[in-house]
Every structure is written in C-alpha cells, then in structure tokens.
PyMOL commands that place a pseudoatom at each C-alpha (Angstrom):
pseudoatom trace, name=CA, resn=MET, resi=1, chain=A, elem=C, hetatm=0, pos=[-202.990, 123.518, 42.246]
pseudoatom trace, name=CA, resn=LYS, resi=2, chain=A, elem=C, hetatm=0, pos=[-199.840, 122.118, 40.691]
pseudoatom trace, name=CA, resn=ASN, resi=3, chain=A, elem=C, hetatm=0, pos=[-198.660, 118.638, 41.226]
pseudoatom trace, name=CA, resn=LEU, resi=4, chain=A, elem=C, hetatm=0, pos=[-195.897, 116.251, 40.382]
pseudoatom trace, name=CA, resn=ILE, resi=5, chain=A, elem=C, hetatm=0, pos=[-198.040, 113.226, 39.316]
pseudoatom trace, name=CA, resn=ARG, resi=6, chain=A, elem=C, hetatm=0, pos=[-197.014, 113.258, 35.751]
pseudoatom trace, name=CA, resn=ASP, resi=7, chain=A, elem=C, hetatm=0, pos=[-193.288, 112.979, 36.765]
pseudoatom trace, name=CA, resn=LEU, resi=8, chain=A, elem=C, hetatm=0, pos=[-193.974, 110.460, 39.471]
pseudoatom trace, name=CA, resn=ARG, resi=9, chain=A, elem=C, hetatm=0, pos=[-195.880, 108.359, 36.951]
pseudoatom trace, name=CA, resn=GLY, resi=10, chain=A, elem=C, hetatm=0, pos=[-193.236, 108.613, 34.515]
pseudoatom trace, name=CA, resn=ALA, resi=11, chain=A, elem=C, hetatm=0, pos=[-190.563, 107.468, 36.891]
pseudoatom trace, name=CA, resn=GLN, resi=12, chain=A, elem=C, hetatm=0, pos=[-192.616, 104.328, 37.498]
pseudoatom trace, name=CA, resn=GLY, resi=13, chain=A, elem=C, hetatm=0, pos=[-192.951, 103.789, 33.684]
pseudoatom trace, name=CA, resn=TRP, resi=14, chain=A, elem=C, hetatm=0, pos=[-196.862, 103.901, 34.200]
pseudoatom trace, name=CA, resn=SER, resi=15, chain=A, elem=C, hetatm=0, pos=[-199.241, 104.896, 31.517]
pseudoatom trace, name=CA, resn=GLN, resi=16, chain=A, elem=C, hetatm=0, pos=[-202.204, 107.267, 32.409]
pseudoatom trace, name=CA, resn=ALA, resi=17, chain=A, elem=C, hetatm=0, pos=[-204.548, 104.376, 31.892]
pseudoatom trace, name=CA, resn=HIS, resi=18, chain=A, elem=C, hetatm=0, pos=[-202.531, 102.054, 34.343]
pseudoatom trace, name=CA, resn=LEU, resi=19, chain=A, elem=C, hetatm=0, pos=[-202.362, 104.784, 37.022]
pseudoatom trace, name=CA, resn=ALA, resi=20, chain=A, elem=C, hetatm=0, pos=[-206.217, 105.292, 36.629]
pseudoatom trace, name=CA, resn=ASP, resi=21, chain=A, elem=C, hetatm=0, pos=[-206.715, 101.605, 37.212]
pseudoatom trace, name=CA, resn=LEU, resi=22, chain=A, elem=C, hetatm=0, pos=[-204.621, 101.696, 40.313]
pseudoatom trace, name=CA, resn=LEU, resi=23, chain=A, elem=C, hetatm=0, pos=[-206.604, 104.757, 41.555]
pseudoatom trace, name=CA, resn=ASN, resi=24, chain=A, elem=C, hetatm=0, pos=[-209.929, 103.323, 40.581]
pseudoatom trace, name=CA, resn=VAL, resi=25, chain=A, elem=C, hetatm=0, pos=[-210.699, 106.533, 38.365]
pseudoatom trace, name=CA, resn=SER, resi=26, chain=A, elem=C, hetatm=0, pos=[-211.123, 107.138, 34.754]
pseudoatom trace, name=CA, resn=ARG, resi=27, chain=A, elem=C, hetatm=0, pos=[-208.058, 108.049, 32.568]
pseudoatom trace, name=CA, resn=GLN, resi=28, chain=A, elem=C, hetatm=0, pos=[-209.767, 111.475, 31.999]
pseudoatom trace, name=CA, resn=THR, resi=29, chain=A, elem=C, hetatm=0, pos=[-209.458, 112.109, 35.753]
pseudoatom trace, name=CA, resn=VAL, resi=30, chain=A, elem=C, hetatm=0, pos=[-205.801, 111.378, 35.692]
pseudoatom trace, name=CA, resn=ILE, resi=31, chain=A, elem=C, hetatm=0, pos=[-205.380, 113.738, 32.697]
pseudoatom trace, name=CA, resn=ALA, resi=32, chain=A, elem=C, hetatm=0, pos=[-207.407, 116.438, 34.465]
pseudoatom trace, name=CA, resn=ILE, resi=33, chain=A, elem=C, hetatm=0, pos=[-205.370, 116.112, 37.607]
pseudoatom trace, name=CA, resn=GLU, resi=34, chain=A, elem=C, hetatm=0, pos=[-202.085, 116.072, 35.871]
pseudoatom trace, name=CA, resn=THR, resi=35, chain=A, elem=C, hetatm=0, pos=[-202.919, 119.171, 34.003]
pseudoatom trace, name=CA, resn=GLY, resi=36, chain=A, elem=C, hetatm=0, pos=[-204.131, 120.899, 36.940]
pseudoatom trace, name=CA, resn=ARG, resi=37, chain=A, elem=C, hetatm=0, pos=[-207.725, 121.295, 35.776]
pseudoatom trace, name=CA, resn=TYR, resi=38, chain=A, elem=C, hetatm=0, pos=[-209.129, 119.133, 38.593]
pseudoatom trace, name=CA, resn=ASP, resi=39, chain=A, elem=C, hetatm=0, pos=[-207.999, 118.989, 42.144]
pseudoatom trace, name=CA, resn=PRO, resi=40, chain=A, elem=C, hetatm=0, pos=[-208.444, 115.590, 43.688]
pseudoatom trace, name=CA, resn=SER, resi=41, chain=A, elem=C, hetatm=0, pos=[-210.638, 114.799, 46.728]
pseudoatom trace, name=CA, resn=LEU, resi=42, chain=A, elem=C, hetatm=0, pos=[-208.730, 114.399, 49.923]
pseudoatom trace, name=CA, resn=PRO, resi=43, chain=A, elem=C, hetatm=0, pos=[-209.293, 110.808, 49.881]
pseudoatom trace, name=CA, resn=LEU, resi=44, chain=A, elem=C, hetatm=0, pos=[-207.946, 110.441, 46.457]
pseudoatom trace, name=CA, resn=ALA, resi=45, chain=A, elem=C, hetatm=0, pos=[-205.029, 112.589, 47.299]
pseudoatom trace, name=CA, resn=PHE, resi=46, chain=A, elem=C, hetatm=0, pos=[-204.298, 110.345, 50.082]
pseudoatom trace, name=CA, resn=THR, resi=47, chain=A, elem=C, hetatm=0, pos=[-204.562, 107.223, 47.904]
pseudoatom trace, name=CA, resn=ILE, resi=48, chain=A, elem=C, hetatm=0, pos=[-202.062, 108.991, 45.505]
pseudoatom trace, name=CA, resn=SER, resi=49, chain=A, elem=C, hetatm=0, pos=[-199.702, 109.825, 48.226]
pseudoatom trace, name=CA, resn=LYS, resi=50, chain=A, elem=C, hetatm=0, pos=[-199.763, 106.125, 49.514]
pseudoatom trace, name=CA, resn=LEU, resi=51, chain=A, elem=C, hetatm=0, pos=[-199.302, 104.828, 46.049]
pseudoatom trace, name=CA, resn=PHE, resi=52, chain=A, elem=C, hetatm=0, pos=[-196.268, 107.028, 45.280]
pseudoatom trace, name=CA, resn=ALA, resi=53, chain=A, elem=C, hetatm=0, pos=[-194.890, 106.668, 49.034]
pseudoatom trace, name=CA, resn=GLN, resi=54, chain=A, elem=C, hetatm=0, pos=[-194.678, 110.468, 49.176]
pseudoatom trace, name=CA, resn=PRO, resi=55, chain=A, elem=C, hetatm=0, pos=[-196.448, 112.898, 51.717]
pseudoatom trace, name=CA, resn=ILE, resi=56, chain=A, elem=C, hetatm=0, pos=[-199.192, 114.850, 49.998]
pseudoatom trace, name=CA, resn=GLU, resi=57, chain=A, elem=C, hetatm=0, pos=[-197.385, 118.088, 50.416]
pseudoatom trace, name=CA, resn=ALA, resi=58, chain=A, elem=C, hetatm=0, pos=[-194.470, 116.684, 48.268]
pseudoatom trace, name=CA, resn=ILE, resi=59, chain=A, elem=C, hetatm=0, pos=[-196.887, 115.855, 45.601]
pseudoatom trace, name=CA, resn=PHE, resi=60, chain=A, elem=C, hetatm=0, pos=[-199.463, 118.780, 45.483]
pseudoatom trace, name=CA, resn=PHE, resi=61, chain=A, elem=C, hetatm=0, pos=[-198.660, 122.461, 46.074]
pseudoatom trace, name=CA, resn=PRO, resi=62, chain=A, elem=C, hetatm=0, pos=[-200.286, 125.620, 45.410]
pseudoatom trace, name=CA, resn=GLU, resi=63, chain=A, elem=C, hetatm=0, pos=[-199.650, 127.826, 42.283]
pseudoatom trace, name=CA, resn=GLN, resi=64, chain=A, elem=C, hetatm=0, pos=[-197.405, 130.675, 43.221]
pseudoatom trace, name=CA, resn=GLU, resi=65, chain=A, elem=C, hetatm=0, pos=[-199.151, 134.121, 43.259]
pseudoatom trace, name=CA, resn=PRO, resi=66, chain=A, elem=C, hetatm=0, pos=[-197.400, 136.916, 41.442]
pseudoatom trace, name=CA, resn=ALA, resi=67, chain=A, elem=C, hetatm=0, pos=[-195.502, 138.982, 44.024]
for i in range(1, 67): cmd.bond("trace and resi %d" % i, "trace and resi %d" % (i + 1))
show_as sticks, trace
zoom trace
C-alpha cells in the first residue's frame, strides 16, 4: 500500500522521531509505513488520519496493478 505520510510529515516540518512520538509508535514503525513495508492497523490509520486532518483514503491508497 502506498501512502503520503512522508510528504505530509515533511509539510509539517516533523522528523520521523517526532511523528513516532505523536503516534506512540517506534521510529522504525514510521519508517516501515513510509516505505510501504508495513501497513498500519486500522486504529493507527485512523490516528494518522486525525493527526493530519485528512481522510484515510487521501493518505493511503493501493498500489496500481499493471494493466
């Protein structure tokens, strides 16, 4: 799953460590989510959505399958 977390975090001027603190997760979790190696749980996705004041579907979207 792709996401815009890195862009949203950068727009706020937040480090990965700061975002991790706000979400109560490890910095490694933030890195894994940003790089698409880990899909957050639904509760964590809702927390991220609230934090950035964006709907979940504006932050997370499926990778496009080749046509």
